[in-house]
Phi, psi and omega in degrees: 000322179294321179298319181295314179298318180295316178299313178299319179296319179293321179295314180298319178295324177291326179286324181270102180244149182266140177224146180251124176223129179053035178076002179250142178272132176229152177244150180229150175212142177284138179277178183294338179281353176075356182250317185278153177238128176268132181241131176276113180259162175301332178294319179295317178298317181295320180296319178295319180295322179295333176278357181082023180248150177272116183293340181264001178289133180278128180238131178253138177238150181252123180243135175273124179267141178292130178089001181230145177272339183269122179289151181262134179253123181240130180243141176197169178287161176302320181298320179293318177300317180295319178296317178297316181298314179297316181294323178294318178298318179295318179299315179296318179297319177298317179297315182293322180295315181296327181291336181276348180287141180277128180272150177290142179300136178082009181255000000 
C-alpha cells in the first residue's frame, strides 16, 4: 500500500511541473485524456481566495475504479483540482460543439 501511495505521489509530482512565464509562476498537469494540459493561472488562485479557500492546500479525493474493489486516492492542491475541472469542462464543450457542426457530404 505504501509503494502504491509513493508511486502515485511521484506520478502526480511528475505531472505537476512549474513553469515561469512573464514573471508569474504557473503549474501544469496532464488530464486523464493524456492530451489536454490544465494550467493553474493567477485568476484561478484569486477565485479560490475570494471563496475563502487556500489554493495551495492539498486535497485528496477517493475514486472508485472500474474492475477494482480498492478505491484509488488522488491528492493535489485545490488550485490544481480547479484547473483540471475547468480544462475538463472546456474539453467537453469543445467535443459537443464539434459534434453539432454539419459535415460536408462524402467527407
